[in-house]
N, C-alpha and C positions, 0 to 999 in steps of 0.2 A: 621286151620293152622298146618302143619306137624312139627314134631320134627326137621326136617332138616332146616326149616325156622327159628326156634328159636335158633339154635346152628350153628354158623359159625366160624370156626377157621381161623385166619389170621396169617401169618408167618411174623415176623419182619425182617427176614434175607433178605438183599439186593441180587438181582440176580448177581450183580457184584460190582465193585468199585463205579461206578456211579459218578454223579456230583452234587448230592444233599444230604442233611442230611437224614439218614434213622433211623428208630426206633432202629435198632441194634446198632447204634452209641452210644446209652445210656444204652445198656444192660450189660455192665461190661465185655464183652468178647473181642474177637480178633478185631472186627470192631471198638469198642470203643478205644482199645489200639492203633490201627493204626491211628485213627483220632487224638488222643492226641499226639502220637509220631511223626507223619508226618506233621501235620498242626499246632497244638496249641503250643506244647512245644518249637519248634524252634523259634517261635515269641517271647516267653517269656524267652529266654535263661538266665538261672541263676543256680548257683551251688546248691541252695536249691531244685530247681525243679529236678535237675539231681539225687538227692538222692532217688526220687520216693517213698517218705514216706507220711504218712497221714497228716503231718503238717510241719511247718518250725521252725527251731531253730533260735531265734533272739537275737541279742546283743543290749541291751539298758543300758544307764547309766544316771540315774536321772529321773525326771518326764517325762511322756509320754502322748501324746494326742491320742485318739482313735475315729474313726468315721466309719459309714457305710452308704451306699446309694444304691439305685436300679435305673436302667435306662430302660425306656420303650418307648423311642422316636420313632416317626413315621414321616417321612421315616427314615430308618436305615442310609442312606447316604444323606447328605444335603450339600449345599454350605458352605465351611469353615470347614467341619469335618464329622464325622460319630459317631455312637453310641460308638465305641471304644475309640476315643479321648475324647468324652464327659465323659465317665465313669472314665477314668484316671484323667483328668483335674478336674472333679467335686470333686473327693475324695481328691486329692492333695490340692485343694483350701479350702476344709473344714478344713483340718489340718492346713493350713496356717492361717486361721481365728482364730484358737486357739492359735496363736503365736508359732507354732511348725514347725520344719523342717521335711518335709515328708521323711520317711525312707522305709517303707514296705507297700505293697498292697497285698490283696488276690482278686481273681476274681472267680465268679460263673457264668457260662454260661448256660442259659436255651434256648435250641435250639428247633425249631419247625421242625418236619418232613417235608421235601421238601425244606428247606432253601438251596439255591445254595451254594455249597462249595466255589465258588469264592467270594461270599459276606462274608462268614465266614473268609476266608483267608485274605481279605482286613481288616476286623474289628480287628482280632487279631494282624495283622501287625501294624495297627494304634495304638493299645494299647501298643505294644512293643516299638514303636518309641516314643510315648508320654511319657512312663515311663522313657525311657533313657533321653529324653530332660528335664524331670522334676527332674532328679536325684533321682528317687525312684525305688526300686526293687519290681518286681512281684514275690513273693516267694511261693505262694501256691494257690490252686484253686480247682474247681469242675466243672463237665460237666454233664448236664442232657438233655434228649430229651423227648419232649411231642408230642402227636399226632397232625397231621395236623389240623390247625385251632385253636389251643389252646394257641399260644404264639405270634402271629403276627410276626413271623420270628425269633426274637431273643430278649431275655431280658438279662440284665447283672446286677449282684450284685457285689459290691466291698466293701471292708473294708480296712481301712488304719490306720497305726500307725506312729506317728511322735515324734521327740525329741523336747520337749518344750525348746525354747530359750528366750521367754519373761521373763524378770526379775520379773514381777508381773503378776497375772492373768489378761487376756484380756477378756472383756465381758461387757454387758450392765451395770452391777453394778458399773463399773469404770467411766461411763460417768459423766461429771461435767459441770455445767453452765460455759459458756465462751469457751468451746471446739469448735474448728473448725471442720466442717464436710467436709472431702475431698472425692471427687469422682475420681476414677482412670482413667476414660475415657468416651467416648460417650456411650449412652445407647440405648437399644431396638433392637440391630441387631440380636440376636439369635432368639427371638420370631418371628420376621418378616421373617427371613430366613426360619424357619421351616414352617410358614404359607404359604409363597410363594411356597416352594417346594411341600408341601402337596396338596395345592389347585390348583397348576398349573397357578398361576398368572403370566402374561407376562409383568412384569415391565421392563422398558427400561434398567435399571441398575440392575444387579444381586446383591441381598443383601446376604452377607456372614455372617455367625455366628461369634461372637466374641470369641468363645471357645478358651481358653488359660490357661496355668498354671500361677498362681499368686504368688507362694511361693517366688521366688527370689525378686520380688518387695516388698513383705511384709517383708522379712528378711532384706532388705536394710534399712528399717525404724529402726529396732533394731540395726543394725550395725552403723547407724548414731547417735545413742544415743537418738532417738526421744522417748518421753514418749507416748506410745500408750495405750489409754484407752479402745477402742473397735474396732473390725473389723467385717465386715459382707459382704459376697459375695452376689451378686444380681442375684438370680435365679428366680424361679417361683414367680410371684407377682411383680417382678421388684424392682426399687428403692423405690417406694411408700411403699410396704409391708415391706421391710427391715427397713426403717426409722420408720414406725409405731410400728413394733415389738420392736425395740430398745427403742423408747420413752416410750412405755408402761412398758417394763421390768425395765427401769431405773427410772421411775417416774419423767421424765424431759420433757420439751417441746423442739421441734426442729423447727427452721425456715430456709427455703431454698429460694433461689432466682432463679426463673425459667430461667431468662436470662443467668445465669451462668452455666446451665446444658447443656453439649454438646450433640446434636443429629445430626447425619449425615443427609444431605439434603434429600437423597433418602429414608432414614428410616422415616423421618418426613413426607414426601409426602405420603408414603404408609400408615402410621398411620392415616393421615388426610383423605385419600381415604376410609379407612375401619372404620373410627370413633373410633379409639383407642387412648388412652393416652399413650405416650411414657414412662411416669413414671411408668406405670403398666405393661409394656411389659418385658418379660423375657430376662435375660442376662446369659452368661456362662463364661465370662472372665472379669468381672468388680466387684469392691468392694468399700465399703465406709470405711474410717478410721476416728476415733474420736481422736484428739490430742489437747493438750492445744493450745489456740489461739496464744500464743507467739512462739510456735514451728512450726507453719503451714508452713512457708517458708522453713525451714530446711527439713520438711517432703516432701514437693513438690520437692525439689532438689534431694532427695534420690529416690523418686518414678520415676521421669522423666528420669532416667538413664536406665530404664528397659522397653522394648517394650510394654508389656500389660498395663503399667501405664504411658506411655510417654505423655498422654494427661491429666494428673491429674490436677484438679482444686479445689479450695475451693468453695463450693456451699451454705454454710450456717453456722449456729452456734447453740449451745445448750443454752437454757434458763431455768430458774428455774421453771417456771409455764406458763400455766396450765399443770399439769402432764399428760403425755401420748398424748399430742396434737402435730400434725405436720402441719405446715402451709407453703404455698408456695406463694411468692409475684410475681405477674404477671408483664408483661411489662408496664401496666398502674398504677402500684403501689398498686393494689387491692390484698388483701390476701384471699386465699381460703384454706379450710381445706382439707388435704390429708388423704385419708382412704384406707384401703385394699379393694380389690375386694370382692364383696359379693358372687360371683360365680366363675366358671372356664372360664377365657377369651379364653384360647387356650389349650385344653388338649393334653397330650402326647408330651410334648416339651422337656422332659429330662428323 
């Protein structure tokens, strides 16, 4: 083998403006500056970004919540949303589950060489629109480009900071026997929407993701004076994993009624066709709230005034024991134990 075969130089510079992401867009030079200034920064219009500094200066008063998450969903665009809306909503929702009002977000974009700029333009526009609708500011970020075949198009990392409004800490430690378990709406739509889009299932009815911001619904609980003991959004692992995680962390038992859990007919039909349990299918716009049983009706009234939680219902209650156990009563009155998935039901959903 000759030395020429061992040593091949490749140049990352694009021949022209092009319509796809090039390696030069991550090189720190003019191409990167043009991409950020012409495509990314306008979608995230904010005074902090206009400072063009290495970070953002934030104003906070009192306790804050902080979270971070990464998004690797495939396909990048799906019925009901795309990876951009998913990233914003997911981070906003994590802050809301901490009893906080979302205030600031950062975004890291890992772009793959060859990604169509039209797709990137759609995603960042979606992120900007989702941030505006959620009342949160995108104030700092970063962009990197990796070689073709190394990132499946686009990965996104986000971090968020929120202002805590809950009068007492919200979490599994606050769960008490007698608490009502409130579910904000129907389940299973996000996981089934992703599966249908990825695998090309030709269902008669298009299943759309439930991807939505949950902060306003959650904040309405506190505004109504409801005593909120715990909140958890239902993402990977679905309702089942969320309830098991809370029961184990709280050292309590949870009993739910299957007949009370809303599942859209087309989602239920798809789950039955594919042999999936809707309780274990992912969501991106649903959550559970644990509140004292005596305050359940007031909580439902507050939640139902907000679109993502307009279908809120009580699905069960917390019991003293056996610690860490979640049971579900079926239509015939028979109880079964609910557990987490032992493996990955559907990878790359968020």
